[in-house]
C-alpha positions, -999 to +999 in steps of 0.1 A: +045-343+345+070-327+321+071-290+327+094-261+315+112-246+345+111-209+337+095-194+368+122-182+394+102-196+422+101-231+406+139-229+400+144-220+437+122-249+448+140-273+425+174-261+438+163-267+474+152-302+465+184-313+448+212-294+466+218-320+494+227-346+468+252-326+447+289-318+450+298-281+447+318-282+415+345-257+408+347-230+381+379-231+361+393-208+334+423-210+311+444-178+310+461-189+277+427-198+261+412-164+273+442-146+259+440-164+226+403-157+221+402-123+237+373-134+260+369-146+296+358-181+294+348-201+325+342-238+327+319-253+352+333-288+361+300-307+363+319-338+352+331-339+388+296-346+402+292-379+421+277-395+390+306-383+367+279-367+344+269-331+338+232-339+334+227-350+369+207-319+381+176-323+358+176-361+362+179-358+400+150-333+401+127-355+382+136-386+402+130-368+434+096-355+420+087-392+411+096-403+447+071-377+461 
């Protein structure tokens, strides 16, 4: 049951399976932080998912897999 998802085809299939259940979360960056660090850092706001958690993608994929 437990598998490592490394194959691009498997990733695409997993994406198709879970995308209807997820919010499209924004990418944010901080100009002052980027200036301080000298890098362009982007934050993916997964905490804005319906569940309020950032781990929802993997859990949802496995729950849908069990459902099948």
